[in-house]
N, C-alpha and C positions, 0 to 999 in steps of 0.2 A: 505494500499500499504506500502510499504517497504521504507528503507533509507529516503534518501530526500523527503518532500510529494511533490506531483505531483501538477500541476498549478491547478486543482480543488479546492483545501484548500483555495485559496486565491481569487478565483472570486465571481460571485454574484449567487444567487441560479439556474438563469435560467441557467446560463453555466456549474455549476456544475451535472443540470440533463442531460446537453446535454453531460458533459465529463461522467455521470454516463452511460447512452446509449451505446456510445463508448466502453466502459470499456466491456459491456457486450459482446459485439461481439468479444473483444480478448480473456476474461479471462472465459466467463460464462463455458464452458466446461470442465476447467482444471481440473483433479482430485488429482493430489498430486504436494508437491512442497517441494524441498529439501535443504537445505544451510547448509554448515557444513565446522566448522574452523576444522584442523586437531585436535586441541589439546587444553585444556581450559587455558587462563591466566588471572589469577586475575584482573591484568591491563590493560586488552586488551580494544582494543576501542568499545563502546558501540552499536551495531546495532539498527538501531531505528524502531520499528515496529507500523506505525502510524494507519492503520486501514487494516482490514480482509474482510469488505462488497464485494470486490470485486469476491470473488473467492466461490461462494456460492456453486458449485458442488464437492468442496476438498472432498476427502475420508479419505487425509492423508498429516498432516503438519508436517515438520519435521524441526527448527531450533536450531540447536546444536551448542554448544561453542560461542555462540554470544554475551555474553556479555549482553544481552537483560535486561533492569531494570521497563519495562511497556509493560504487554499486553493489548491492548485495549478492550474496553468492548464490541465492535461490534462482537466479538469473536462468540458472539451466532448467528450471521448469517451463521454460517458455519454447515447448519442443516443437512450435508448428511455427517460430519465428524465424521470415525469411530477410527482412530489413530491418536495419536500425539506423538510426540517425541521434546521435549524441555530441553534436559539435558543440563548442562553447561551453564545457564545464569543465572543473579542475581537480578530477579524479590524477592521481599518478600512475594508477594502475589497473587494470581490469582483472576482475573473477579468474582465474585458471579454469571454473565449470565451463566458460562459455566455448570452450572446445568442445562440449557435449551437445553444442546446440547444429546437430546435423543439418537441418533445412537453411541455415543461416546462409545468406548469399553474398550481401550487399550490405557495407559497415562505412558510414562515415563519422568521422572523430576531428573534422577541419578545428582549428584553433584552441584546440585541448593544450593549453599552454606549460601544464605540468606533467603531462604523460611522459613517460620514460621509455617504458617498453610495453610489449603485447604478450598475451599469452599465443600457445601455439594452433592458430585458426586457419588449420591448413584447408579448410571447406569454403572458403572465401572464393568468390568470385572476382568481385569490385572492393577494396579499401581505400578508403581517401582520408588521407592525414597531413590535409595543407595546414602549412603555419603550427604545428606542433612543435613549437621552440625549442622544447627540452627533449624529445624524444632523439632515444638513443641508438634502439634497435626496432627493428619492427618484426625480426625473426630472430630466434636463437641458434645461431649455427652449430652451435653444442649439441643440439637435440635431433639434426639432421644426419639421418645415414648416409655415408656417401654412396653417391651412384643411384641414390632411391627419391626419384621425385614425388614427393609425397603432397607437394602444394599445388592447389589447382587456380591461385590467381592468374587473372588475366588480365585486371586494371589497376594500377598502383600511381597514387599520387602521393609524391612526400616533398611537391613543391616549397620551398621555404624550411626545412626540417633539417639547418644546418648541423647540428650536433650529431648526428648520426655517424657512428663508429664503423669501420671497414665494411662501408656502404657496396662496394664490388665482393665481396665475400658472401655479403646476403643475397644478391640479384643473383648469384651466380645459381642459385636453387629455385628460382621463379622460372623456369625452362618454358611454362606455358602463355607468359605475359604478350599482349597483344599492345599493349598501351602504358607509356611511363612518363610520367611526370618529374622532372628532375628540377624544375627551375629556382632558381634565385638560392642554387648551392655555391659553394667557395672553390670549387674544384679546378686546377687550372688544365687538367686533361679529362676528357672522359672516363667512367669506369671501366677498366679492361673487360669485366664479366659481359659485358653489354655485347660484345661481338658473339656469345655464346646466346645471345637468347634468338633462336632460330626461328620464332612467331611473331617477333616484334615487329608491327605496322606502322606505332606512331610512336615519338620520343620528342619530348618538350624539353628544351635547355634553356627557354627563356631568362632573360635578366641573370647569367652566370655570368657576373663582369670580371671574376678574373681568369676564365677559360680561354686557352690561347690557342687550342688547335682540336678540329673535332677529327677522327679517323677513327677505323675499326667499327663502323655501324655495321648492320649485319644485313646481306643483301636482301631481306625482308621488309626491310623499312621501306615505307609508303611517304609518311609524312614526317620531316622534319624542320621544327620549330626552333628557332634559334633569335631571336628578336632580341634586341637590347644586349645583346655579350659583347661589354666593349672593348674588351682585349683581345678578341677574338683575330686573328692572321690569316689563319688557313681552315679549310674545310678539304676532305678527301673522301671522295664514294669509291665505294667498290666496283670496280669494271662492270660487274654485274648486277647493278644497284639497280631498284623499284621506285626509285623516288617519283613521286609524282607532284608533291608540294613541297618546295625546298625556301624557308624565310629566314634568312640571314640580315633582315632589315635591322638598320642602326648600329650594324657593326661596321663600326667605321673606321677598323684597322684592317681589316679585311682584305688580304693582298691577292692579285691576280685573280679579280672575277670573272675575267675573261675565259681561263682555263676553267673553273667550276663552270661558266654557264658551259663549255664545251663538254667535260663531263656528264654535267645533267640532262644535255638534249642529245650527243651523239651517244655515249655508250649506253650501260644499262639494258635491261631486258625487253626486246624489242614485241611490243603486243602491237596488232592490228588495230585496237581501237584506244585509244589513250587522251588524256585530258592532262596536261602538266601546267602546272602555276609556281613561279618563283617571284621573288620581291627583293631586291638588292639594294644597297645602301648607295647613295649618291644623290645629287642635288640636279642634275640634268641627262636627260638620255646619251649612252655611250656613242663615242664617234663613229662605231663603225655600223650606226643605224643612218648615217648620213644627215644631212642637215633638217632637222625636225624640230618644228614651231607649232605652236598651239596656235593653230588657223584651220577654218573649216575642211580643207580637203589637201591632202598631201600625196607624194609619191613616194615609197623608199625600197632600196634594193633590200634583198635578205642580205643580213651578214654572215662574214665567212664562215663565223661559228655555228650556224645553223645547219642541221642534217635534211638541207634540200636534196641533196642526194637520194637520202631514202625516201624522201616525201616523194619523187618522181617516178620511183620504182614502183608505186601504189596507183590504183586505179584512175583514168584519165578524170574521174569525177570526184576526186578524193579533195577536200576543200579544208583547207587549214585556217584557223582563226589566232588573232595574235591580238591581246590588248596591253596599251601600255600606260602606265598611269603615274606622273611624274608629282612633284610638288605644288605644280598649278593648276594638278587637278584636271588635268583635259584628257579623253579617252581617244583612241584611235582602234577602229574596226578595220581589219584587214580579211580579205579573202582571195584566196589563192585555187586558181582552178589551173596547173600547169605552168604560167607565166614567173617569170625572174622579178619582174616588180608589178608591184602592189599600190593599189590606189585606195585611200583610206579616208572615211569622213566621221563627222562627231555627228552622228545621226543618230538621236535615240530611236527612231522607227528602226533602222537596222540593229539596233541594241536589244531588241524587243524580239528579233529572230533567232538571237544566238540562244545556245543549249541553255537550259533554265539553271544550271550547276553554274556554269560559266556567270549568267547572269547574278546569281547568287553572289559572287566569290568578288564580282565589280562594285556591286553595293556595300560590303563590307570594307572594301579598302576605300571608297568614297567617305564613308562615314566615321572611319576609324581613324583617328588624329595620329596614331602609333605612325600610320604609313605617311607622314608629311616627310619629305625629303626625302623618299625613296622612290625605286622605278619599279614596278609589277609586270611583269612580262608573262601571257598565258599563253601555252602552246595545246592548239587541240588537233586532234583529226577524226575527221569524219570520212 
């Protein structure tokens, strides 16, 4: 039960049992509880959670920004629980009994600033630990048997968790990860074990301000977000990469971006239908695009780094679409059907004809101030 303990905690065993039967009729079928303060206060009044056994049918339990200091051990009685959000609370640890919640798949503990470690939760699919500033480990490597992958985690957010020790050793055991957010960490190179995550498709390393080099990403990776990595100098992609979305925007120390564009477009796995997006730092369109100004209609030649020969080998009806967005926020729609030069026009009606996915990306570029001063390039083949 929550807040002030009910009378059953102070009565004899017989009366306790009587109260339990009464509670069953009131709460037994309840499948969701949500209690939220609008924002977290470090000195906020602590909400007291004494027991959870009276809610055996709960599938979802959200207790957010309540400054809870202790989660009761009888949380293991919630055998139907599938999802919980305990973000913005003050506990330092969680009950070991949580490993008995076989149906629990989704856990969010954002901004639990005093949380230091987690129990063994091998059954999870997604876990969000963003802003857990005191967190030292998200799994205990000493409990993991070598060569035995027990963890089922598919998505992990540990952005802003700067105090995690031996993060590479811990990641090594999460071989099924498809999404990983390591934003706002202070490493200078990527954790080496990332190269072993053969199912990883999305890697976020935004605002890792000490990061100097990105290399060793697995060939399975499709989305790489590195916005605001102020010290980043080099990005190396594997020759068989699968990258579709590359964002090193606001990485103004990045060297040899033309080499990176070449890697991004000319190398990698060749798919018949692909949509690729890249956003590179800069304040003007690169010189290899020729004289491009913010006017209504222009003609530009394909840059040397573009995979034009690869495109020409495809069917004659092949259409390639490019967008360029600079700090002036003008857009260029480019359509090619076999010719070497391209006429583009800033025409909203033409933009509406483009694939919905591309239009969504265009909208986000226009509205997101983080891309001011950057160069965005879309590459789509149909």
